[in-house]
C-alpha positions in Angstrom: 0.0 0.0 0.0 1.3 3.4 -0.9 1.4 5.7 2.2 1.2 9.4 2.0 3.9 11.9 3.1 1.6 12.7 6.0 1.2 8.9 7.0 5.0 8.3 6.8 5.7 11.3 8.9 3.2 10.3 11.5 4.6 6.8 11.7 8.1 8.0 12.2 7.1 10.5 15.0 5.0 7.8 16.7 8.0 5.5 17.0 10.1 8.3 18.7 7.6 8.9 21.5 7.8 6.5 24.7 4.8 5.7 26.7 6.3 7.3 29.7 6.6 10.6 27.9 2.9 10.9 27.6 2.0 9.4 31.0 1.0 5.9 29.8 2.2 2.5 31.3 4.8 0.8 29.4 3.7 -2.7 30.6 3.8 -5.5 28.1 5.7 -6.4 24.9 5.8 -3.9 22.0 6.4 -5.1 18.6 7.8 -1.8 17.5 9.3 1.1 19.5 7.3 4.1 20.5 3.5 4.5 20.9 0.9 2.2 19.6 -1.8 3.5 17.2 -4.5 3.3 19.8 -2.5 5.3 22.2 -1.8 8.0 19.8 -5.6 8.1 18.9 -6.7 8.2 22.5 -4.4 11.3 23.4 -5.3 13.0 20.0 -9.1 12.5 20.4 -9.7 10.5 17.4 -10.8 6.9 16.7 -8.2 4.2 16.1 -9.7 3.6 12.8 -9.4 7.2 11.7 -5.8 7.3 12.9 -4.9 4.2 11.1 -6.4 5.6 7.9 -4.2 8.6 8.3 -1.0 6.5 8.5 -2.2 4.5 5.6 -2.6 7.4 3.5 -6.5 6.8 3.0 -7.0 10.2 4.9 -4.8 13.1 4.1 -6.8 16.2 5.0 -7.4 16.2 8.8 -9.0 19.1 10.5 -7.1 21.6 12.5 -8.5 20.3 15.7 -7.3 16.7 14.6 -3.9 18.2 13.8 -3.6 20.0 17.0 -4.3 16.8 18.8 -1.8 14.8 16.8 0.9 17.5 17.6 0.1 17.1 21.2 0.0 13.3 21.1 3.3 13.0 19.2 5.0 15.8 21.2 6.2 17.5 18.1 8.7 20.3 18.2 7.6 23.7 16.7 9.3 22.9 13.4 7.7 19.5 13.2 4.4 21.1 14.0 4.7 23.4 11.1 5.7 20.5 8.8 2.7 18.5 9.9 0.3 21.2 9.0 2.0 21.8 5.7 1.7 18.0 4.8 -1.9 18.2 5.7 -2.5 21.4 3.4 -3.6 23.4 6.5 -2.9 26.9 7.6 -1.1 26.7 10.9 -2.2 29.3 13.5 -0.4 30.2 16.6 -2.0 29.9 20.0 -2.1 33.0 22.3 1.0 31.9 24.2 3.0 31.7 21.1 2.1 35.2 19.9 3.7 36.8 23.0 7.0 35.2 23.1 10.1 37.3 23.8 12.5 38.2 21.0 15.5 35.9 21.2 18.4 37.5 23.0 20.7 36.3 20.1 18.7 38.4 17.6 18.6 41.5 20.0 22.5 41.2 20.3 22.8 41.0 16.5 20.6 44.0 15.9 22.5 46.0 18.4 25.8 45.2 16.5 24.4 46.9 13.4 25.4 50.5 13.9 24.8 51.4 10.3 21.4 49.6 9.9 18.1 50.3 11.6 16.3 47.1 12.8 12.9 46.7 14.3 11.0 43.4 15.3 7.2 43.2 14.7 4.9 40.7 16.1 1.9 39.3 14.1 -0.2 42.4 14.7 2.6 44.8 13.9 3.4 45.7 17.6 7.0 46.9 17.8 8.8 44.5 20.1 12.3 45.8 19.6 14.4 48.5 18.1 18.1 49.0 17.8 19.8 52.3 18.4 19.8 53.2 14.6 16.1 52.5 14.3 15.3 54.6 17.5 17.3 57.6 15.9 15.4 57.1 12.6 12.0 57.2 14.2 13.0 59.8 16.8 10.1 62.2 15.8 7.4 59.8 16.7 5.5 60.3 20.1 4.9 56.6 20.3 6.5 53.5 18.7 4.3 50.8 20.1 2.7 49.6 16.9 3.7 50.3 13.2 0.2 50.9 12.0 -0.4 53.3 14.9 2.7 55.2 13.9 1.7 55.5 10.3 -2.0 56.3 10.8 -2.4 57.8 14.2 0.8 59.7 15.1 1.0 63.3 13.8 4.6 62.6 12.8 3.5 59.7 10.4 2.1 62.0 7.7 5.2 64.0 7.8 7.7 61.1 8.1 6.4 59.0 5.3 6.7 61.3 2.2 4.3 59.0 0.2 2.1 58.6 3.1 -0.9 57.1 1.2 1.2 54.4 -0.2 2.7 53.6 3.2 -0.8 53.4 4.8 -2.1 51.1 2.1 1.0 49.0 2.4 1.0 48.7 6.2 -2.7 47.9 6.4 -2.1 45.2 3.8 0.8 43.8 5.8 -1.4 43.5 8.9 -3.8 41.3 6.7 -1.0 39.3 5.7 0.6 38.8 9.2 -2.4 38.8 11.5 -3.4 35.3 10.3 -0.7 34.0 12.6 -2.5 35.5 15.6 -5.4 33.1 16.6 -6.0 34.8 19.9 -8.1 37.8 18.8 -7.9 40.1 21.9 -5.0 42.3 20.9 -5.9 42.3 17.2 -9.5 43.4 18.1 -8.2 46.1 20.4 -6.0 47.6 17.7 -8.8 47.4 15.0 -11.1 49.2 17.4 -8.7 51.9 18.0 -7.9 52.4 14.3 -11.6 52.4 13.4 -12.3 54.9 16.0 -9.3 57.3 15.5 -8.1 56.9 11.9 -10.5 58.4 9.1 -8.8 56.4 6.4 -8.5 53.1 8.1 -11.9 51.7 7.6 -11.8 52.0 3.9 -8.4 50.6 3.7 -9.2 47.6 5.8 -12.3 46.9 3.8 -10.2 46.5 0.6 -8.9 43.2 2.0 -5.6 43.7 0.3 -2.9 41.3 1.5 0.7 42.2 0.9 3.4 41.0 3.2 6.4 43.3 3.6 9.4 42.3 1.4 11.8 44.9 0.0 11.3 48.6 -0.9 13.1 51.9 -1.3 11.2 54.8 0.0 11.8 58.5 1.1 11.5 59.5 4.6 11.5 63.0 6.1 13.7 62.8 9.4 12.9 65.7 11.7 16.5 66.7 11.9 18.2 65.5 8.9 15.6 66.3 6.2 14.8 63.9 3.4 16.4 60.4 3.5 16.4 57.7 0.8 15.9 54.4 2.8 16.1 51.0 1.6 14.4 48.3 3.8 14.2 44.5 3.7 11.7 42.3 5.6 12.7 38.9 6.9 10.6 36.3 8.8 12.1 35.3 12.1 12.4 31.6 11.9 12.9 31.1 15.6 9.6 32.9 16.4 7.2 32.2 13.6 5.0 35.1 13.1 7.6 37.7 13.9 9.1 40.0 11.2 12.5 41.6 11.2 12.7 44.9 9.3 16.2 46.2 8.4 16.7 49.8 7.3 19.7 51.1 5.4 20.1 54.8 4.3 20.9 55.3 0.8 21.8 58.9 1.0 19.8 62.2 1.1 16.8 62.6 -1.2 16.2 65.7 -3.2 12.4 65.3 -3.7 9.5 63.1 -2.6 10.1 60.4 -5.1 11.1 56.9 -4.4 
């Protein structure tokens, strides 16, 4: 019988988990190492027949509830969990605890070493979790730097700082659409949307467009309060160690003479 990639993956992970790891008795002989199918099924909350069909490749599209149960039963790492969801063709969403994890110290140290590049870390709702010194200098004119969308749409400095403000507003709202899928816990996202809807005249229409554009790379002109127009190139990177977080790196490309770029 031809097994699916999903079925093969489940079999290999099952073989690596001992009964003791999941609080089950290890009494009796076992033909193969690891958990039995009925044990995985019991922990995952599915029938033994359904789990057998998953391993045999007869079922290939389990629900998100089933995937979460399998991940728990098989004690998957974060990377293995993402792989499981990918094999099942499902969108993986982070739980509330996962969306409030700290920025790794190693990344903070790396950012601090970049004296010529500004760097900021954003979470799935574009809250600013960290800035290095160069980024703090770049955004020095803002009253608040807690959330990128609030900086663009609500802070008075936003309309001066982003020379092509409309384009920046559209792109940042579309970036929220792209990244907020990672945040399954809605409390912070709902709080942000409520504030933007109440305080930004432009936000409701921008949000209603349903544009989805993740940040990647762009060159733009920014108006620094002390140094005037600057041409800035930025790159956006996913933070592999903290899925859902984005690292934005800014590099100055010299002074700008107009609002183009």
